[in-house]
C-alpha positions in Angstrom: -38.7 -26.5 -28.0 -35.4 -24.6 -27.2 -37.1 -21.2 -27.3 -37.6 -19.1 -24.3 -40.1 -16.3 -23.5 -39.4 -12.7 -24.4 -39.0 -11.0 -21.0 -41.1 -8.0 -22.2 -44.1 -9.6 -23.9 -43.7 -13.4 -23.1 -43.7 -14.4 -26.8 -41.6 -17.4 -27.7 -38.2 -16.4 -29.0 -34.8 -17.9 -29.7 -33.1 -14.6 -28.8 -33.2 -12.5 -25.7 -36.0 -10.4 -27.1 -38.6 -11.3 -29.7 -38.5 -9.6 -33.1 -41.6 -7.6 -32.3 -40.2 -6.0 -29.1 -36.8 -5.5 -30.7 -38.5 -3.5 -33.5 -40.5 -1.5 -31.0 -37.3 -0.6 -29.1 -35.3 0.3 -32.2 -38.0 2.8 -33.1 -37.1 4.7 -29.9 -33.5 5.2 -31.0 -32.5 8.9 -31.3 -31.3 10.3 -34.6 -29.4 12.9 -32.6 -28.0 10.9 -29.8 -25.3 13.5 -29.2 -27.6 16.5 -28.8 -26.9 16.6 -25.0 -23.1 16.4 -25.4 -22.7 20.2 -25.2 -23.3 20.7 -21.5 -21.3 21.0 -18.2 -21.6 17.2 -18.0 -21.8 15.9 -21.5 -24.5 13.2 -22.0 -24.9 10.6 -24.8 -28.2 8.8 -24.8 -29.2 5.9 -27.2 -32.9 6.4 -27.1 -35.9 8.5 -25.8 -37.3 7.5 -22.5 -40.8 6.4 -23.3 -42.9 3.6 -24.9 -41.0 0.4 -25.4 -37.7 1.7 -23.8 -39.5 2.8 -20.6 -41.2 -0.6 -20.5 -38.0 -2.6 -21.1 -36.1 -0.7 -18.4 -38.9 -1.2 -15.9 -38.9 -4.9 -16.6 -35.1 -5.0 -16.3 -35.2 -3.2 -12.9 -38.3 -4.5 -11.2 -39.3 -7.8 -12.9 -36.0 -9.7 -12.3 -35.1 -9.8 -16.0 -31.4 -9.0 -16.1 -30.9 -10.5 -19.6 -32.6 -7.4 -21.1 -29.3 -5.5 -20.3 -27.5 -7.5 -23.0 -29.0 -6.1 -26.2 -29.6 -2.7 -24.7 -25.9 -2.4 -23.7 -24.8 -3.6 -27.1 -26.9 -1.1 -28.9 -25.6 1.7 -26.7 -22.0 0.6 -27.4 -22.5 0.5 -31.1 -24.1 3.9 -31.1 -21.2 5.3 -29.0 -18.6 3.9 -31.4 -20.5 5.4 -34.4 -20.7 8.8 -32.8 -17.0 9.4 -32.8 -17.3 11.3 -29.5 -14.5 9.5 -27.8 -11.8 10.2 -30.4 -8.5 9.1 -29.1 -9.3 9.8 -25.5 -8.5 6.9 -23.1 -11.6 6.1 -21.1 -12.6 3.9 -18.2 -16.3 3.0 -17.8 -17.8 3.4 -14.3 -21.5 2.4 -13.8 -23.7 4.4 -11.4 -23.9 2.2 -8.3 -26.9 1.1 -6.2 -26.9 1.2 -2.5 -25.9 -2.2 -1.1 -29.3 -2.7 0.5 -31.1 -2.1 -2.8 -28.7 -4.2 -4.8 -29.2 -7.1 -2.4 -33.0 -6.7 -2.8 -32.8 -6.5 -6.6 -30.0 -9.1 -7.0 -28.0 -7.0 -9.4 -27.2 -3.4 -10.5 -28.8 -2.8 -13.8 -26.2 -0.1 -14.7 -23.4 -2.6 -14.1 -25.0 -5.2 -16.4 -25.5 -2.6 -19.1 -21.9 -1.5 -18.7 -20.7 -5.1 -19.2 -22.4 -5.4 -22.6 -21.4 -1.8 -23.5 -17.7 -2.6 -22.8 -17.9 -5.9 -24.8 -18.7 -3.8 -27.8 -16.5 -0.8 -27.2 -13.5 -2.7 -25.7 -13.3 -0.1 -23.0 -12.1 -1.2 -19.5 -14.8 -1.5 -16.9 -14.3 -0.3 -13.3 -17.3 -2.0 -11.5 -16.7 -0.4 -8.1 -15.4 2.9 -9.3 -18.1 4.6 -7.2 -19.9 3.5 -4.1 -23.4 4.5 -3.0 -22.8 5.2 0.7 -26.2 6.7 1.6 -29.5 5.1 0.8 -31.8 7.6 -1.0 -35.4 7.9 -1.9 -36.5 6.8 -5.4 -35.7 9.8 -7.7 -38.8 9.4 -9.9 -41.1 10.5 -7.0 -39.2 13.8 -6.4 -39.0 17.2 -8.0 -35.9 18.7 -9.5 -34.8 20.5 -6.3 -35.7 17.6 -4.1 -33.6 15.3 -6.3 -30.5 17.4 -5.8 -31.0 17.4 -2.0 -31.7 13.7 -2.0 -28.3 12.9 -3.5 -26.2 15.0 -1.3 -23.3 12.9 0.1 -24.8 9.8 -1.6 -21.7 8.8 -3.5 -18.1 8.1 -2.6 -15.1 7.2 -4.8 -14.5 3.4 -4.7 -11.5 2.0 -2.9 -9.8 0.9 -6.0 -10.0 4.3 -7.6 -8.8 5.8 -4.3 -5.7 3.6 -4.3 -4.8 4.0 -7.9 -6.3 6.9 -9.8 -6.9 5.9 -13.5 -4.7 7.5 -16.2 -7.9 7.5 -18.3 -10.9 9.8 -18.0 -14.1 8.3 -16.5 -17.1 7.7 -18.7 -20.1 7.2 -16.4 -22.9 4.9 -17.4 -26.5 4.8 -16.2 -29.8 3.4 -17.5 -31.8 6.7 -17.6 -30.9 10.4 -17.7 -33.7 12.7 -16.5 -32.8 15.9 -14.6 -29.2 14.9 -14.4 -29.1 15.1 -10.6 -27.7 11.6 -10.2 -25.0 12.1 -12.9 -23.9 15.5 -11.5 -23.6 14.1 -7.9 -21.5 11.2 -9.1 -19.3 13.4 -11.3 -18.8 15.9 -8.6 -17.5 13.2 -6.2 -15.0 12.0 -8.8 -13.8 15.5 -9.7 -13.2 16.4 -6.1 -10.7 13.5 -6.0 -8.9 14.9 -9.1 -10.5 12.3 -11.5 -11.5 13.6 -14.9 -15.1 12.9 -15.9 -15.5 12.7 -19.7 -19.2 12.4 -19.7 -22.2 10.1 -19.2 -23.7 7.5 -21.5 -27.2 6.3 -20.9 -29.7 4.0 -22.6 -32.4 6.7 -22.6 -33.0 10.4 -21.8 -36.3 11.8 -20.8 -38.4 13.6 -23.4 -37.8 17.0 -21.7 -34.1 16.7 -22.7 -34.3 15.2 -26.2 -36.4 15.0 -29.3 -36.6 11.6 -31.0 -36.7 10.9 -34.7 
């Protein structure tokens, strides 16, 4: 009687996700989540973008199911802690923002919701408005690599709070998906131009062209 429907498959479940969907998602977790860490902008991804993960992120973003961010963010946080990549570095988490028009339409920023759960696990401070999306852009999935870079030119600005008081900690960016890296690089570039150190990016999933799953 007290059970709700799984937002992915609509099965009855006492948890956010049913056991079936949770098992399908866990199979997408990467064995080598840190394989993208050795790059100009280091990236740590929990899973491979495909199958159940791709479906769950689509439901999160387009089907008004924000609760999916809770387990996904927790899993990312646990994997990050187990990776040991942070060491003793002081970090502040900054989610990749949506443009205000898109956020009003969706009702929430999925990266911010994921960051909330991530920070609950990692105990890292969350700077919700560390970045602002000042220019509305086309959907990235419809563009090629070069078009993605052009699409994001001047799209981000450092948030007012970070402008007033730069963090003593390095910034750890957080997004839902890492594909070509155009969004992450654009965001990191804006922060670095303001003298803010960017430690890397964490994401729920990275596209298959970047990673190999277990």
